[in-house]
C-alpha positions in Angstrom: 2.6 15.0 -46.7 0.4 17.2 -44.6 -2.8 16.0 -43.1 -4.5 18.2 -40.9 -7.6 18.0 -38.6 -9.0 19.7 -35.4 -10.3 18.1 -32.2 -11.2 19.7 -28.7 -10.2 18.5 -25.3 -13.4 17.6 -23.3 -13.9 18.3 -19.5 -12.2 15.1 -18.5 -9.2 15.8 -20.6 -9.8 13.5 -23.2 -9.1 14.1 -26.7 -10.5 12.2 -29.9 -8.5 11.8 -32.8 -10.6 12.4 -36.0 -11.5 9.4 -38.0 -9.4 10.6 -41.2 -6.3 10.9 -39.1 -6.7 7.3 -37.3 -7.4 5.5 -40.8 -4.4 7.4 -42.5 -2.1 6.1 -39.6 -3.8 3.0 -39.3 -4.8 3.2 -35.5 -6.9 0.5 -34.3 -9.1 0.5 -31.0 -7.0 -0.1 -27.9 -3.5 0.6 -29.6 -0.9 2.2 -27.7 0.0 5.7 -28.7 2.8 7.7 -27.5 2.8 11.3 -26.8 5.7 13.8 -26.7 5.9 17.6 -26.3 8.7 18.9 -28.6 9.9 22.6 -29.6 11.2 25.5 -27.8 9.3 27.0 -25.0 7.2 29.4 -27.0 6.7 26.8 -30.1 5.6 23.7 -28.1 4.0 21.1 -30.2 2.4 17.7 -29.3 3.6 14.8 -31.3 1.4 11.5 -31.5 3.1 8.1 -32.7 1.4 4.7 -33.0 3.3 2.2 -30.9 3.1 -1.6 -30.5 4.6 -1.6 -26.9 5.8 0.9 -24.5 9.6 0.2 -24.9 
């Protein structure tokens, strides 16, 4: 399944995750999200994962 959405980074560096993505993944306010940079140097991608804890 592929779900696609767009968001802008604001002047403070914050990014809002679009509602359709939050609903699909089941993210709730205050939930921890893990961010990873993956891929080769010119093909880097940002991977977001919902987490229950930091470990």
